[in-house]
C-alpha positions as CSV (number, residue, x, y, z in Angstrom):
1,M,-26.3,11.0,-14.5
2,K,-23.8,10.1,-17.1
3,Q,-22.8,6.4,-17.0
4,K,-19.2,6.0,-15.7
5,Q,-16.9,4.3,-18.2
6,I,-13.9,2.1,-17.5
7,L,-11.2,1.5,-20.1
8,L,-9.7,-1.9,-19.2
9,I,-6.3,-2.6,-20.6
10,I,-5.6,-6.3,-20.5
11,G,-2.0,-7.3,-20.3
12,G,-0.5,-10.6,-21.5
13,G,-0.3,-12.8,-18.4
14,I,-1.9,-16.0,-17.3
15,A,-4.1,-14.0,-14.9
16,A,-5.7,-12.3,-18.0
17,Y,-8.6,-14.9,-17.7
18,K,-9.7,-13.1,-14.5
19,C,-10.5,-10.0,-16.5
20,L,-13.6,-11.9,-17.8
21,D,-15.0,-12.0,-14.3
22,L,-13.9,-8.4,-13.7
23,I,-15.8,-7.2,-16.7
24,R,-18.9,-9.0,-15.6
25,R,-18.8,-7.6,-12.1
26,L,-18.2,-4.1,-13.3
27,R,-21.2,-4.2,-15.7
28,E,-23.3,-5.6,-12.8
29,R,-22.6,-2.4,-11.0
30,G,-23.8,-0.3,-13.9
31,L,-20.4,0.7,-15.3
32,A,-19.6,0.7,-19.0
33,V,-16.5,-1.2,-19.9
34,R,-14.3,-0.7,-23.0
35,T,-11.2,-2.9,-23.5
36,V,-7.8,-2.7,-25.1
37,M,-5.9,-5.9,-25.4
38,T,-2.2,-6.2,-25.9
39,R,-1.0,-8.7,-28.5
40,S,0.2,-11.0,-25.8
41,A,-3.2,-10.8,-24.0
42,T,-4.9,-12.3,-27.1
43,E,-2.7,-15.4,-26.6
44,F,-4.4,-16.1,-23.2
45,I,-8.0,-15.0,-23.9
46,T,-9.8,-14.2,-27.1
47,P,-11.1,-10.8,-28.1
48,L,-14.4,-12.6,-29.0
49,S,-14.9,-13.6,-25.3
50,V,-14.0,-10.1,-24.1
51,G,-16.3,-8.4,-26.6
52,A,-19.2,-10.7,-25.7
53,L,-19.0,-9.6,-22.1
54,T,-18.4,-5.9,-22.7
55,N,-21.0,-5.7,-25.5
56,D,-18.6,-3.4,-27.2
57,R,-15.7,-3.7,-29.7
58,V,-12.3,-4.8,-28.4
59,F,-9.4,-2.6,-29.5
60,T,-6.1,-4.3,-30.3
61,D,-4.3,-2.4,-33.1
62,L,-2.7,1.0,-32.9
63,F,-2.7,1.3,-36.7
64,D,-6.3,0.3,-37.3
65,L,-7.3,2.3,-40.4
66,N,-10.8,3.1,-39.3
67,D,-10.1,4.0,-35.7
68,E,-7.0,6.1,-36.4
69,R,-8.8,8.2,-39.0
70,E,-10.4,9.9,-35.9
71,I,-7.2,9.6,-33.8
72,G,-8.7,6.6,-31.9
73,H,-6.1,6.2,-29.2
74,I,-6.6,9.8,-28.0
75,R,-10.4,9.3,-28.0
76,L,-10.1,6.0,-26.0
77,S,-7.8,7.6,-23.4
78,R,-10.1,10.7,-22.9
79,E,-13.6,9.3,-23.0
80,A,-13.0,6.9,-20.0
81,D,-13.4,8.1,-16.4
82,L,-10.7,5.6,-15.2
83,L,-8.1,3.5,-16.9
84,V,-7.4,0.1,-15.4
85,V,-4.5,-2.1,-16.3
86,A,-5.0,-5.8,-15.4
87,P,-2.9,-7.8,-15.3
88,A,-0.2,-5.2,-15.3
89,T,2.8,-7.3,-16.4
90,A,6.5,-6.4,-15.8
91,N,6.7,-5.3,-19.4
92,L,3.7,-3.0,-19.2
93,L,4.9,-1.4,-16.0
94,A,8.3,-0.8,-17.6
95,K,6.7,0.8,-20.6
96,M,4.6,3.1,-18.4
97,A,7.5,4.1,-16.2
98,G,9.7,4.7,-19.2
99,G,7.1,6.7,-21.1
100,H,7.1,4.3,-24.1
101,A,4.3,4.3,-26.6
102,D,4.9,1.6,-29.2
103,D,1.5,-0.2,-29.2
104,L,-2.1,0.8,-28.6
105,A,-2.1,0.0,-24.8
106,S,1.1,2.0,-24.0
107,T,0.0,4.9,-26.3
108,V,-3.4,5.2,-24.7
109,L,-1.7,5.3,-21.3
110,M,0.7,8.0,-22.4
111,A,-2.2,10.1,-23.9
112,T,-4.6,10.0,-21.0
113,D,-5.5,12.8,-18.6
114,K,-7.5,10.5,-16.4
115,P,-6.6,8.5,-13.3
116,V,-4.9,5.1,-13.8
117,L,-5.1,2.0,-11.6
118,V,-2.7,-0.9,-12.2
119,A,-3.1,-4.4,-10.8
120,P,0.3,-6.1,-11.2
121,A,0.7,-9.8,-11.8
122,M,3.9,-11.7,-12.5
123,N,6.4,-14.2,-11.2
124,P,7.7,-13.4,-7.7
125,R,11.3,-13.0,-8.9
126,M,10.1,-10.6,-11.6
127,W,8.1,-8.6,-9.0
128,L,11.0,-8.4,-6.6
129,H,13.6,-7.5,-9.3
130,P,15.2,-4.1,-8.7
131,A,14.1,-2.9,-12.2
132,T,10.4,-3.7,-11.5
133,Q,10.6,-2.1,-8.0
134,R,12.2,1.1,-9.5
135,N,9.4,1.2,-12.1
136,V,6.7,0.8,-9.5
137,A,8.2,3.5,-7.3
138,R,8.4,5.8,-10.4
139,L,4.7,5.2,-11.2
140,E,3.6,5.8,-7.6
141,T,5.5,9.1,-7.7
142,D,3.7,9.9,-11.0
143,G,0.3,9.4,-9.2
144,V,-0.6,6.0,-10.6
145,H,-2.7,3.9,-8.2
146,L,-1.9,0.3,-7.4
147,V,-3.9,-2.6,-6.1
148,G,-2.0,-5.8,-5.2
149,P,-0.1,-7.9,-5.9
150,E,-1.0,-10.5,-3.4
151,I,1.3,-13.2,-1.9
152,G,0.5,-16.8,-2.8
153,E,1.1,-19.7,-5.1
154,M,1.9,-19.0,-8.8
155,A,0.8,-20.8,-11.9
156,E,4.4,-22.2,-12.1
157,R,5.0,-25.3,-10.0
158,D,6.6,-24.7,-6.6
159,E,6.6,-20.9,-7.1
160,V,5.3,-19.0,-4.1
161,G,5.6,-15.3,-3.2
162,P,4.4,-11.8,-4.1
163,G,3.0,-11.5,-7.6
164,R,-0.5,-12.9,-7.7
165,L,-3.1,-10.6,-9.3
166,A,-5.3,-9.0,-6.6
167,E,-8.7,-10.9,-6.3
168,V,-11.4,-9.5,-8.5
169,P,-13.6,-8.1,-5.6
170,E,-10.5,-6.2,-4.4
171,I,-9.9,-4.7,-7.8
172,V,-13.6,-3.8,-8.1
173,T,-13.4,-2.1,-4.7
174,A,-10.4,-0.1,-5.7
175,I,-12.2,1.0,-8.9
176,E,-15.3,2.1,-7.0
177,R,-13.3,4.1,-4.5
178,L,-11.4,5.9,-7.2
179,L,-14.6,6.7,-9.1
180,A,-16.3,7.8,-5.9
181,S,-13.5,10.0,-4.7
182,Q,-12.9,11.6,-8.1
183,D,-9.2,11.1,-7.5
184,T,-6.9,13.6,-9.3
185,P,-5.2,12.6,-12.6
186,P,-1.6,11.3,-12.6
187,G,0.7,14.1,-11.2
188,G,-2.1,15.5,-9.1
189,S,-2.0,15.8,-5.3
190,R,-4.2,13.9,-2.9
191,I,-3.0,16.3,-0.1
192,D,-5.0,19.2,-1.6
193,A,-8.2,17.3,-1.0
194,L,-7.1,16.3,2.5
195,N,-6.4,20.0,3.3
196,K,-10.0,20.8,2.4
197,L,-11.3,17.9,4.5
198,L,-9.3,19.0,7.5
199,S,-9.9,22.8,7.1
200,S,-12.9,22.5,9.4
201,S,-10.5,22.8,12.3
202,G,-10.7,26.6,11.8
203,T,-6.9,27.1,12.1
204,G,-6.5,28.1,8.5
205,L,-3.2,26.1,8.5
206,E,-2.2,23.9,5.7
207,A,-1.2,20.3,6.2
208,S,2.5,20.8,5.7
209,L,5.4,19.0,7.3
210,A,8.2,21.2,5.8
211,G,11.1,21.4,8.1
212,R,9.8,18.5,10.3
213,H,11.5,15.2,10.9
214,V,9.2,12.2,10.8
215,L,10.3,8.7,12.1
216,V,8.3,5.7,11.0
217,T,8.7,2.0,11.8
218,S,7.3,-0.6,9.5
219,G,7.0,-4.3,8.8
220,P,7.6,-7.3,11.1
221,T,10.6,-8.3,13.2
222,H,12.3,-11.7,12.9
223,E,13.5,-13.2,16.2
224,P,15.9,-16.1,15.5
225,I,15.4,-19.5,17.0
226,D,18.5,-20.9,15.4
227,P,20.5,-19.9,12.3
228,V,17.7,-21.3,10.1
229,R,14.4,-20.6,11.9
230,Y,12.8,-17.5,13.4
231,I,9.6,-16.2,15.0
232,A,7.8,-13.7,12.9
233,N,4.3,-12.4,12.0
234,R,2.2,-11.7,8.9
235,S,2.9,-7.9,8.6
236,S,3.8,-6.9,5.0
237,G,4.9,-3.4,5.9
238,K,2.5,-1.8,3.4
239,Q,0.9,0.5,5.9
240,G,4.1,1.7,7.4
241,H,5.8,2.3,4.1
242,A,2.7,4.2,2.8
243,I,2.8,6.4,5.9
244,A,6.5,7.2,5.3
245,K,5.7,8.2,1.7
246,A,2.7,10.3,2.8
247,A,5.0,12.2,5.2
248,L,7.5,12.8,2.4
249,R,4.8,14.2,0.1
250,L,3.9,16.7,2.9
251,G,7.5,17.9,2.8
252,A,9.0,16.1,5.8
253,R,12.5,14.7,6.2
254,V,11.6,11.0,6.8
255,T,13.5,8.2,8.4
256,L,11.9,4.7,7.8
257,V,13.1,1.9,10.1
258,T,11.8,-1.3,8.6
259,G,11.9,-5.0,9.4
260,P,12.2,-7.7,6.7
261,V,9.7,-6.9,3.9
262,S,9.4,-7.5,0.1
263,L,8.7,-3.8,-0.6
264,P,11.1,-1.5,-2.3
265,D,12.8,1.3,-0.4
266,P,10.7,4.4,-1.1
267,P,12.8,7.0,-2.9
268,G,13.6,10.3,-1.3
269,L,13.9,9.2,2.3
270,T,16.3,7.4,4.6
271,T,15.6,3.7,5.0
272,I,17.2,1.6,7.8
273,H,16.9,-2.1,7.6
274,V,16.7,-4.2,10.7
275,E,15.8,-7.8,11.7
276,T,15.0,-8.0,15.4
277,A,13.1,-5.9,17.9
278,R,16.3,-4.9,19.7
279,E,17.9,-3.8,16.4
280,M,14.7,-1.8,15.6
281,L,14.8,0.0,19.0
282,D,18.5,0.8,18.6
283,A,17.9,2.2,15.1
284,V,15.0,4.3,16.4
285,Q,16.9,5.7,19.3
286,K,19.9,6.6,17.0
287,S,17.4,8.4,14.6
288,L,16.1,10.7,17.3
289,P,15.2,13.5,17.8
290,C,12.1,13.8,15.6
291,D,8.9,15.8,15.6
292,I,6.6,12.8,14.9
293,G,7.2,9.2,15.7
294,I,4.8,6.7,14.1
295,F,5.3,3.1,15.3
296,A,3.5,1.0,12.7
297,A,5.8,-2.0,12.9
298,A,4.4,-5.3,14.1
299,V,7.2,-6.0,16.6
300,A,7.5,-9.4,18.1
301,D,6.6,-9.3,21.8
302,W,8.8,-12.3,22.6
303,R,12.2,-13.8,21.6
304,P,14.0,-17.0,22.4
305,A,16.0,-16.8,25.5
306,A,19.0,-18.5,23.9
307,V,19.9,-18.9,20.3
308,P,22.4,-21.7,19.4
309,N,24.9,-21.1,16.6
310,K,23.9,-24.4,14.9
311,K,20.6,-25.6,13.6
312,I,18.5,-27.4,16.2
313,K,18.1,-31.0,15.2
314,K,15.2,-33.4,15.8
315,K,16.0,-36.1,18.3
316,G,12.8,-38.1,18.1
317,E,11.1,-36.4,20.9
318,A,7.4,-35.7,20.6
319,E,7.6,-32.2,22.2
320,R,10.2,-29.5,22.6
321,T,10.1,-26.5,24.9
322,L,11.2,-23.1,23.6
323,R,11.8,-20.7,26.4
324,L,10.9,-17.1,25.5
325,I,11.7,-13.8,27.1
326,E,10.1,-10.4,26.5
327,N,11.3,-8.0,23.9
328,P,11.8,-4.3,24.6
329,D,8.6,-2.2,24.1
330,I,9.7,0.3,21.5
331,L,6.5,2.4,21.7
332,A,6.5,2.7,25.5
333,T,10.3,3.3,25.6
334,I,10.1,6.3,23.2
335,A,6.8,7.7,24.5
336,G,8.2,7.6,28.0
337,S,11.5,9.2,27.1
338,K,12.2,12.4,29.1
339,S,14.9,13.8,26.8
340,K,14.1,12.8,23.2
341,R,10.3,12.2,23.2
342,P,8.8,13.2,19.8
343,T,6.1,16.0,20.0
344,L,3.6,13.5,18.6
345,V,3.9,9.8,19.3
346,V,1.5,7.5,17.4
347,G,1.3,3.8,18.0
348,F,-0.6,1.0,16.2
349,A,-2.7,-1.6,17.8
350,A,-3.4,-4.7,15.7
351,E,-6.1,-6.7,17.4
352,T,-8.5,-9.6,16.6
353,A,-11.2,-8.7,19.2
354,N,-12.4,-5.7,21.3
355,V,-10.3,-3.5,19.1
356,V,-11.2,-0.1,20.5
357,E,-11.3,-1.3,24.1
358,Y,-7.8,-2.7,23.8
359,A,-6.5,0.4,21.9
360,R,-7.8,2.6,24.7
361,K,-5.8,0.5,27.2
362,K,-2.7,0.7,25.0
363,H,-3.1,4.5,24.7
364,K,-3.0,4.8,28.5
365,T,-0.3,2.2,29.3
366,K,2.1,3.1,26.5
367,R,1.6,6.9,27.1
368,A,1.2,7.4,23.3
369,D,-0.6,10.5,22.0
370,W,-2.6,8.6,19.4
371,I,-3.3,4.9,18.8
372,V,-4.3,3.7,15.3
373,A,-6.3,0.5,15.9
374,N,-7.3,-2.1,13.4
375,D,-8.9,-5.5,13.3
376,V,-6.4,-7.9,11.8
377,S,-8.5,-11.0,11.9
378,T,-7.7,-13.3,9.0
379,E,-11.0,-12.8,7.3
380,N,-10.4,-9.0,7.1
381,G,-7.3,-9.5,4.9
382,I,-5.5,-6.6,6.5
383,F,-2.1,-8.2,6.8
384,G,-0.6,-8.3,3.3
385,G,-3.7,-6.6,1.8
386,D,-4.1,-3.2,0.3
387,Y,-7.0,-1.9,2.4
388,N,-7.4,-1.0,6.0
389,S,-10.2,0.0,8.4
390,V,-9.0,1.8,11.4
391,H,-10.0,3.7,14.6
392,L,-8.0,6.7,15.6
393,V,-7.9,6.8,19.4
394,M,-7.0,10.2,20.8
395,G,-7.6,10.0,24.5
396,K,-11.3,10.1,25.2
397,R,-12.1,10.9,21.5
398,V,-12.2,8.1,18.9
399,E,-12.6,8.6,15.1
400,D,-13.9,5.6,13.2
401,W,-12.6,5.8,9.7
402,P,-14.3,3.9,6.8
403,R,-12.5,1.1,4.9
404,M,-10.0,2.7,2.5
405,S,-6.7,1.9,0.8
406,K,-3.6,1.9,3.0
407,E,-2.3,4.9,1.0
408,E,-5.5,6.8,1.9
409,V,-5.1,5.9,5.5
410,A,-1.5,7.1,5.4
411,D,-2.5,10.4,3.7
412,R,-5.3,11.1,6.2
413,L,-3.1,10.2,9.2
414,M,-0.2,12.4,8.2
415,A,-2.4,15.3,7.2
416,S,-4.0,15.1,10.7
417,A,-0.6,14.9,12.3
418,A,0.6,17.9,10.4
419,K,-2.5,19.9,11.5
420,H,-1.9,18.8,15.1
421,L,1.7,20.0,15.1
422,A,0.6,23.3,13.4
423,R,-1.9,23.9,16.1
424,I,0.7,23.3,18.8
425,T,3.1,25.7,17.2
426,S,0.4,28.4,16.8
427,G,-0.6,27.9,20.4
428,A,-4.1,26.6,19.5
429,E,-3.5,23.5,21.6
């Protein structure tokens, strides 16, 4: 079997040093690694160190006389099985999104016909800047795969937020999954592969949501304690947003109701921003009717009974009691609706123990059609991470899905939902 080859494009950021460990781990797994370094990258780590670990030449110059005699940038882009950009700086992402080709790294990326995985890393304000978010949305639309960034402390003092390079094991996992699945090149469709996977149903129906309205909730809710503080949870909204984008790719009209997240609004769909559980329920009800309702948001179960209009001040007491009252149950409310219930209602169950058992109970008590259950224990890295491992509870039947990216979970879930609706329409169910 031909040895798989990775072309690692190293960008100019402080996280570039992690690429040394990444190269080592990839080679331990039997992968060949070639590298391209931007000029800025060579300011953080040396080509000598990189070349010693890859046991191959390091490419840095677009106008190298020897390489370009054989059109070297084309050869580099085509001989690899996968291109990986790490760290993918704001500048590199902008070049990729804009189609620029003014150095070896950007030219290779423009010339490739192979899958591309980017691992962004930058200051939180740079990551959250509207220009960067537009560029990321453009790249995702083009079929570029992302891993990270993570939320945490930055190299700069007192800087905390999204922008940390994904941990090396996470990047390795993403690389292995892309190689194993033989993902399509940029511009290709993951849905084609899912249609083949789901064709065993025997209906002969394609996974299409054309003409359907899909409603998705995503992210956390914030329940105010006072004008400054609030009750929240660790949900990043990545899974819900991925589901909304997957539904859009299948041709649906999509409404995304999202709590406070740091993610950009996906292009091509309607996004409604809310803060609290009651606001989310109101937005959902106003967005009905819909064909599919997917309730992926991590809604706060409780909220303070009273919220003062001024900040609560400390008064020297050792304890303070906060009286909580129950929030409305959005999933149960919509699933139990007699007039505007979606044809397919899908809820999420984020648990830390007895995951399937609790999901079965939720399936029954909430009257949902399906429950997507996952283990969100801290050690699993589900909240805020890029991967998920879920169980799809459909009454007495449970599907245990392997660990996969949240985008893959979204694609598989929406393709299954599309097939389900098609069977109902055709009278097969």
